[in-house]
DOVO-353473 format. One record per atom (N, C-alpha, C): residue in one letter; x, y, z. Coordinates in steps of 0.2 Angstrom, whole numbers, padded with zeros to 4 digits, always signed. Atoms other than C-alpha are relative to their C-alpha. Example, Ala and Ser with C-alpha at 12.3 -4.5 7.8 and 13.67 -1.06 7.14 Angstrom:
! DOVO-353473
A+0004-0006+0000 A+0062-0022+0039 A+0004+0006+0000 S-0004-0006-0001 S+0068-0005+0036 S-0004+0005+0003 
***
This chain:
! DOVO-353473
M+0001+0007+0000 M-0043-0225-0166 M-0004-0002-0008 L+0001-0001+0009 L-0048-0230-0186 L-0008-0002+0002 N+0007+0002+0000 N-0067-0233-0190 N+0000-0007-0003 K+0000+0006+0003 K-0073-0248-0198 K+0001+0001-0006 K-0003-0001+0007 K-0068-0243-0217 K+0007+0000+0001 E-0007-0002+0000 E-0051-0237-0212 E+0003-0006+0002 S-0004+0006-0003 S-0048-0254-0201 S-0001-0006-0006 A+0003+0007+0006 A-0056-0266-0215 A+0006+0002-0006 L-0006-0003+0006 L-0043-0255-0229 L+0007-0002+0003 M-0006+0002-0002 M-0028-0256-0216 M+0003-0006+0000 R-0001+0005+0001 R-0030-0274-0215 R+0003-0004-0005 V-0003+0002+0006 V-0028-0276-0232 V+0007+0001-0001 I-0007-0002+0002 I-0014-0265-0234 I+0006-0003+0004 Y-0005+0003-0003 Y-0005-0274-0219 Y+0002-0006-0003 K-0001+0007+0002 K-0007-0290-0227 K+0005-0001-0005 K-0002+0000+0007 K+0000-0285-0244 K+0008+0005+0001 T-0006-0004-0002 T+0014-0273-0237 T+0005-0005+0005 T-0006+0004-0003 T+0023-0285-0224 T+0003-0006-0004 K-0004+0005+0005 K+0025-0298-0237 K+0006+0003-0003 N-0006-0004+0002 N+0038-0284-0243 N+0002+0004+0002 K-0003-0005-0004 K+0046-0276-0231 K-0002+0007+0001 G+0002-0005-0002 G+0034-0263-0227 G-0001+0005-0007 M+0002-0002+0007 M+0029-0258-0246 M-0003-0005-0004 C+0004+0004+0005 C+0018-0263-0260 C-0001+0006-0005 L+0002-0005+0005 L+0014-0257-0276 L-0007-0003-0003 I+0005+0003+0002 I-0003-0262-0280 I-0006+0004-0002 R+0006-0005+0004 R-0020-0256-0290 R-0006-0001+0005 P+0004+0000-0004 P-0035-0251-0282 P-0004-0005+0001 V+0005+0007+0002 V-0046-0266-0289 V+0002-0004+0005 D-0004+0003-0006 D-0033-0276-0277 D-0003+0000+0007 L+0000-0003-0007 L-0036-0266-0262 L-0008-0002+0000 M+0007+0000-0002 M-0056-0266-0265 M-0002-0009+0001 T+0002+0007-0002 T-0056-0286-0267 T+0002-0004+0007 G-0001+0005-0007 G-0047-0290-0250 G-0004+0003+0003 I+0005-0002-0006 I-0061-0280-0241 I-0004-0005-0001 S+0005+0004-0002 S-0073-0291-0234 S-0007+0003-0003 Y+0005-0002+0003 Y-0090-0290-0243 Y-0006+0002+0006 G+0004-0003-0006 G-0099-0287-0226 G+0000+0008+0001 I-0001-0008-0002 I-0093-0270-0225 I-0002+0004-0004 D+0002-0004+0006 D-0101-0257-0235 D+0006+0005-0003 F-0007-0004+0004 F-0085-0250-0245 F-0001+0000-0008 K+0003-0002+0007 K-0089-0242-0261 K+0005+0001-0004 A-0006-0002+0004 A-0074-0239-0274 A+0002+0009+0002 E+0000-0007+0000 E-0078-0219-0271 E+0002+0001+0007 D-0003-0001-0007 D-0073-0222-0253 D+0005-0002+0001 L-0008+0002+0000 L-0056-0229-0258 L+0004+0007+0002 E-0004-0007+0001 E-0048-0212-0261 E+0001+0004+0008 P-0002-0004-0006 P-0053-0203-0246 P+0001-0004+0007 T-0001+0003-0007 T-0051-0218-0232 T+0008+0000-0001 I-0008-0001+0000 I-0032-0219-0239 I+0003+0007+0001 K-0001-0008-0002 K-0032-0200-0237 K+0001+0000+0007 A+0000-0001-0008 A-0036-0202-0219 A+0004-0004+0004 L-0005+0000-0003 L-0024-0215-0216 L+0007+0002-0001 V-0007-0002+0001 V-0010-0207-0223 V-0002+0008+0006 Y+0000-0006-0004 Y-0016-0190-0213 Y+0001-0002+0008 D-0002+0004-0007 D-0016-0202-0196 D+0006-0002-0001 E-0006+0002-0001 E+0000-0207-0200 E+0003-0008+0000 Y+0000+0006+0001 Y-0002-0226-0204 Y+0004-0002-0007 I-0004-0001+0006 I+0005-0225-0222 I+0002+0005-0003 D-0001-0006+0005 D+0012-0215-0235 D-0001-0003-0007 F+0003+0001+0007 F+0005-0215-0252 F+0001+0004-0005 V-0001-0005+0007 V+0010-0210-0270 V-0004-0004-0005 E+0005+0004+0005 E-0001-0214-0285 E+0006+0000-0005 S-0005+0000+0005 S+0009-0220-0300 S-0004-0004-0006 D+0002+0003+0005 D+0006-0226-0318 D+0005-0005-0003 K-0004+0006+0004 K+0013-0243-0324 K-0003-0004-0005 K+0003+0003+0006 K+0011-0248-0341 K-0007+0002-0002 G+0008-0002+0002 G-0005-0239-0343 G-0005-0002+0006 D+0003+0002-0004 D-0011-0247-0327 D+0001+0006+0007 F+0000-0005-0005 F-0015-0235-0311 F+0000-0005+0006 Y-0002+0003-0005 Y-0006-0241-0295 Y+0001+0005+0007 Y-0001-0003-0005 Y-0005-0235-0278 Y+0007-0003+0003 C-0007+0003-0002 C+0014-0236-0271 C-0002+0003+0008 I+0001+0001-0008 I+0010-0239-0251 I+0006-0002+0005 T-0003+0002-0005 T+0022-0238-0237 T-0002+0000+0007 L+0002-0001-0007 L+0020-0242-0220 L+0005+0005+0005 L-0004-0004-0005 L+0025-0230-0207 L-0001-0004+0007 K+0002+0004-0006 K+0026-0234-0189 K-0006+0000+0005 K+0006+0002-0001 K+0008-0233-0184 K-0002-0007-0004 G+0003+0004+0004 G+0005-0244-0199 G+0003-0008+0002 F-0003+0007-0004 F+0018-0258-0192 F-0003-0003+0007 A+0004+0002-0008 A+0009-0257-0174 A-0008+0000-0001 F+0006+0000+0001 F-0008-0258-0183 F-0004-0009+0003 Q+0001+0008-0003 Q-0008-0279-0179 Q-0002+0000+0007 R+0000+0001-0007 R-0003-0276-0162 R-0007+0003+0003 S+0006-0004-0003 S-0017-0263-0159 S-0008-0004+0000 E+0007+0004+0001 E-0031-0274-0167 E+0000-0006+0003 E-0002+0002-0004 E-0024-0287-0157 E-0004+0000+0007 Q+0001-0005-0007 Q-0026-0277-0141 Q-0008+0002+0000 R+0008-0001+0000 R-0044-0272-0146 R-0003-0006+0001 I+0004+0004-0002 I-0050-0288-0148 I+0001-0005+0005 R-0001+0004-0007 R-0044-0295-0132 R-0004+0005+0005 A+0004-0004-0005 A-0052-0280-0123 A-0006+0001-0002 R+0005+0002+0001 R-0067-0282-0132 R-0002-0008+0002 R+0002+0006-0002 R-0067-0301-0127 R+0000-0002+0007 S+0000-0001-0007 S-0063-0297-0109 S-0007+0003+0002 S+0006-0004-0001 S-0077-0284-0108 S-0007-0005+0000 I+0006+0005+0000 I-0091-0299-0115 I+0003-0004+0005 I-0002+0006-0006 I-0082-0312-0102 I-0003+0003+0007 T+0003-0004-0006 T-0086-0298-0088 T-0007+0000+0000 K+0006+0001+0000 K-0103-0296-0094 K-0003-0006+0001 I+0004+0006-0001 I-0107-0314-0094 I+0001-0002+0007 L-0001+0002-0006 L-0100-0318-0077 L-0005+0006+0005 L+0005-0004-0004 L-0110-0302-0070 L-0007-0002+0000 A+0006+0003-0001 A-0125-0309-0076 A-0002-0006+0002 L+0001+0007-0005 L-0122-0326-0069 L-0001+0001+0006 L+0001-0002-0008 L-0119-0318-0053 L-0006+0004+0002 G+0007-0002-0001 G-0134-0309-0054 G-0006-0005+0001 A+0004+0006+0001 A-0144-0325-0058 A+0000-0004+0007 A-0003+0004-0007 A-0136-0333-0043 A-0002+0003+0006 V+0002-0004-0005 V-0140-0319-0032 V-0007+0000+0001 T+0005-0001+0000 T-0157-0318-0037 T-0003-0008+0003 I+0001+0005-0001 I-0159-0337-0035 I-0001-0003+0008 V+0000-0001-0006 V-0153-0337-0018 V-0005+0004+0004 L+0005-0004-0004 L-0164-0324-0012 L-0008-0002+0000 T+0007+0003+0001 T-0180-0331-0020 T+0001-0007+0002 R+0001+0008-0004 R-0176-0349-0014 R+0002-0002+0007 V-0004+0000-0006 V-0166-0348+0002 V-0004+0004+0005 I+0000-0007-0004 I-0168-0331+0010 I-0008+0001+0002 A+0007-0005+0001 A-0187-0325+0005 A-0004-0007+0005 P+0003+0005-0003 P-0194-0343+0013 P+0001+0002+0008 L-0001-0001-0006 L-0185-0340+0029 L-0003+0006+0004 I+0002-0006-0003 I-0190-0322+0031 I-0009+0001+0000 F+0009+0000+0000 F-0209-0325+0025 F-0004-0007+0001 K+0003+0007-0003 K-0215-0340+0036 K-0008+0002+0000 
***
């Protein structure tokens, strides 16, 4: 399972690479601008996070120099293509967990009301 920084970076990479058959040539600055400002992601976190994604076999990564600019050549691997599906499953699981907790809270409130308003007056006359 990916941590918050890896997920944020993987979302950007997934969007960029799926437009071009699973490959992209992208500058580090473009990767950083695609990450949400709500996530504490610094420029020095970029390289270790990419290496972690390579290690976890989500992407293949090559550094290149094109016309004096520094670029990353990123290719999605099997896990990388499955990233969107796993994100959707994670969101679905979180949503069902929240709904279950809300329903249990409502059930607890209903039981409390029934016990205090209906059963307690019958027992303690």
